N, C-alpha and C positions, 0 to 999 in steps of 0.2 A: 947964376940962378936968380930969378925974380923974387922980390920980397913977397909979393902977393900974386897968387895964381888962382885960376878958376878951374876946379876939378869937377867931374860929372860922371854920373851913371846914365846911360841911355836905356831906360827901361822899355822893354818890348812886350806887346801882347803875345799870347800863346798862338804861334803860327807853326803848325806841324805839317810835314809832308806825309800824307797817309800811306800806309804800307800797301793799300789796294792799288795805288798808282803803279803802272807797269814797270818798265825797265829804267835803267839809269838816265837815258835821254829824256824821258818824260819827267822824271824826278828833277833833272837839271833845269827844266823850264820853270818848275816851282821854286827852285833855288834862285833863279834869276828874279822872279817876282818878289820873293822875300828879301833879297838883297837890295832891290830898288827901295823898299821901305826903310831898310837900315841906312842906306845912303841919305835919304831924306832926313832921318833922325840925326845923322852925323852933321849935316849942314845946319840943322836946327841948333845943335850944340854950339857950333861955330858962331852962328848968329847971336847966341847968348853970351859970346865972349869967352867960351871955354878954351883952356890951353891943352887939356887932355880929357878924353872921354872913354868910358869902358862899356862894352856891350855884354849881355848875359851869356851864360852857358848855352850851347846848342843854338846859337843865334840864327843859323840858317834853317833850323827846324828839321834837320835830317834824321834825328834819332829814331823816330817811329819807322821811317822807311828802312833804315839800316836794320832794324829788328826783324823785318820781314824779308830782307834781301841781303843777308850778311855775305853770301858768296859773291855778290856783285858790288860790294861796298867800295872797292878800289876804283871801279869804273865810274862811280859818282864822285867820290871825294877828291880824286885827282883834278878833274876839271873845275869842281866847285872851289877848291882852294885857289886855283889860278884866278878865278873870278873875284874871290874875296880880296886877294892881294892887290889885284889891279884896281878895283873900285875904291877900296879904302886908301890905297897909296895915293890915288888921284885926289881924293878929298883932303887927305893930310897935306899934300903939296899946295893945293889951291887955297886952303883955309889956314895954313900954318898952325896945324893942330895935331897933337899926337893922339893915337887911337889904340885901344886894346880890344881885340875881338876874340871870341872863343867858340870852338866847334870841334867835332871829331875831325882830325886831319891825319895825313899819312906821315910817318917818320922816314928817316933815311933808310936806304937799302941795307939790310942786315947780312950776316954771314950766309944765311940760307937764300939770299938773293930776293927776298920778299921785303915789302915795306910794311912795317907794323902800323896799326891804327892807335893813335894816342888821343885822349881828350886834351886839347891843346889851347892855351891862351897865347896870343901873338901880340907883341908890342911894336907898333909902327911909329917912327919918329915924325916930327913935323915936316921933314923933308921927303917923306914917303918911303924911306928905307926901313927895313926891318932891323930893330935894335936887339931883338931876342925873343925867345919863346919858352914857355913853361909847359911841361908835360905833367898832367895830374899824377901826383905821387900816391894818393890814397883813394883809388876808385873802390866802390862798393863791390861786394861779391858778385853781384849781377853784371858788373862791368869788366870782370877780370879776363874776358877774352880780348880786351884791349890791352896794350902794353902799359907797364907802370913806369912813371918817371922816377928818378933816383936822386933828385936834389931840388933845392929851393933857391934858384938863382936870383940875383938882384942886379938890375940894369940901371946905368946912369943915363937919364934922359936930359939932353941939353935944355937949359933954361928952366928945368923943373926940379930935378934931383934924383936920388936913388929910389927906384920903384921895384916892388915885388908883385907877384901875381899868385893867386891860388884859385881853386875851382871846387865849388859845391861841397862834397863830403869832406874835403880837406879841412874845412873850418870846424868840423866836429872834433878834430884833434888839436888840442892847444899847442902841440909841438910845431904846428905849421907856422903860425904867426910869430912864435918865439924864434924859430929858425930864420925867418925873413928879417925880423928885427936884429938878430945877431949878425946877419949878413949885411946890415947897414941900411935897410930900407927905412925911409921916412914915410912912405906912402905905399899902401897895399890895395890892389884892385882884386876884388873877389867876384868872380863870374859864377852865377849860380842859378839853379832852379829849385833850391831847397833851403832849409834853415840851418841853424848852427847848433841845434840841440834837439834831442828826442824827449825833453822834459815837457811838462804840461804848462798851460797858460802862456805867459810871456817869457818862458825860459829861453827860447831861441833869440829873442831880442836882447835879453840879458847877456846871453853868450856872445853875441856880436859886440855889444858894448864892452864886455869884459876883455875880449881878445884885443880890442884897441887899447883899453886902459892898462892892461897888464904889461903891454909892450910900448906904450906911449907912441902909438902909430896913428896916422890918419888912415881911415879905412873906408873905401868906397865899395858898397855892395850893389852890384848890378844884377838885379833879380828879375827873371822873366816872369811876367804875369802878375806883378805887384810886389811891394815890399822893399823896393830899392831905397837906399839911404846912404848918407855920408856921416861918419862918426869921427869925432875929434879924439886927440890923444889922451883925454881924461874921461873918455866914455860918453861925452855929450853928443846928442844927435844934432848935427848942424843943418841937415836938410833931409826930407823924406818924401816919397811919392804920395800923392793924394788920391790916386786911383790905381786900377790894375791894368790900364792900357798903355799905349805908347806915350812916353813923356821923357823930359830931361830933368834930372834931379841934380842940382848944381850948388856949389858953395865956394866962396872966396876964402882962401886960407893962406897963411904964411907957414910953410913947412918947417921953418927954423924956429918957430915959437910954439907956445901952448903946452910946453912940457915941464913947467915949473912945478916943483914939489919939495916938501920938507918933512922932517920927522922930529923926534925928540932931541936931536942935536941942536935944533934951533936954526932959524934962517931958512932960506930957500935955495935949492939948487936949480940953476937956470934950465938945464935939461937933465932930468933925473936919470936918464939912461946912463949918464956918465958914472953914476953910482950903482944903479941896478945891475948893470952888466959886469962891473968890477966885483961886486959883492956876491956873485954866484959862487957855488961850490960844485963845479962840474964832476969832481971825483965821486960825489955821492949820487950821481944821476945814472950810473951804469945800467940800472934796471930798465931805463927807457929804451935802450937799444937791445935788450934781451929778446931774442926771437920767440922764446917760450918761457915767459915769466911764470912764477908760481900760481898766479891767479888762474891761468888756463887749466892747470891740473884740477883746481877746485870746480871748474866749470865744464868738465868733461861730460857730465850728464846732460848738458843742454844740447839738444839737436840743432845742428847747423848744416845747411845744404852745402854740397860742394860748389865750387865756382861754376862748373859746367851746368849743374842743376839750377843754380840761381840765375844764370844767364838765360837759360831756356825758359824759366818761369817768368822772368822779367820781359823777355821778348813776347811771350804769349800774352802777358798782361797788358802791354801797350798796343797790341794788335787785335787779335780775335777776342781776347778777354774784354778789352774796352768796348768792342762792338756789342758783345753780349750784355755788358753792364748798361750801356745806353739803351739797348733794346728793352731791358727790364724796366728802366725808368719810363720809357715810352708806354709800355704795357700798363704800368702802374697809373700813369696819367689817364690812360684810356679806360681804366676801370677793370682791367683783367688782372685782379690781384692774385689769383691763384697761380697763373703762369709767371707773373713777376716774382712771386715768392719763391717759386721753384728755381728760377735762374739765380736770384740773389743767394739762396741757400747753397747752390752748387758752387758759385764763385767764392763764397765765404769759406767753404771747406777746401776748395782747390788752392786758393792763394794765401791762406793762413794769415800771417802777420804783415804781409805786403799791403800797400795802401789799397789795392783792389779788394783783398779779402776783408780788411777792416771796414772799408766803405760799404761793401756788400752786406756785412753783418749789421751795420748801422741801419741800412735801408730795411733789412729783414725785421729788426726790432721795431722800426717805425710802422711797418705793415702789421706786425703782431698787435701793436697798440691800437691800431685802427679796427681790428677784428673784435 
């Protein structure tokens, strides 16, 4: 392992493949275009001396198209993955740089002879070979028509060290980074399109910093559309994106250092994980793996959609729902406030607490203030 390495997030702008695009072959052409941009970013990371770089969740931008074409999703994802593997493996070999990428991908053939879809992060070594992949363990309700991962693997990357990966909603669960840390990870790559908390203000940033500091991890947040950052093992922000577009966010780190800490015993422990993980009391944590903890009984009155209902609403939200939302914004700008108000009101009622519903109600309030 090198004493100092350069780690990076390749932040990408929001590039989505519209659901109105026809079949898989047409969508695949868009995949090729998006992948061309990713490859340029990968070379940029190498030009900046990076030893390893991670791309955000849904890096190919297939999510919206999948929502409108779920029955054809295998016909797109199978060739798309081959393109991903080939192009990034080539960059890794040419530039002697490890790469993490993340997108919906197909899993192995199951007992029913079908290949499930997983939200997947893939780790490619600097020699172009796949070192391992992670399947998202904690997808949201709306993602549950995808298969669920069942573990938090840690992979040894030559000349870098033990690396873990997680995806988007995983970070909302503190157990994710603790499991990766207990698995031996020094460095965690988080591929995402969302934050780490549903709290207000800077709660999400605080959560990212806390996940790193709680576990003395180096954390790379590869965030699509802005917010990418690198956080040190004491919660310090080492680098962050200055804009919401394509860019490389990088930092030079020594993965074997930066974890010194002490307490009332006096003195400093060189790597406080040596104490933190020994002083745990796992026998007291059984409730963490209880599938139905007492809190759920107290929350029975709170309505929660089924996974199927949530998936359908999410698919509608990022397809026809988004079209109606942007149409209402266009009408508002054009001065047709009555029609815009009608659409925003309908979307607010239809999508409830989903982002679409919240955003529509905010626009509705703004229109009411103008009247």
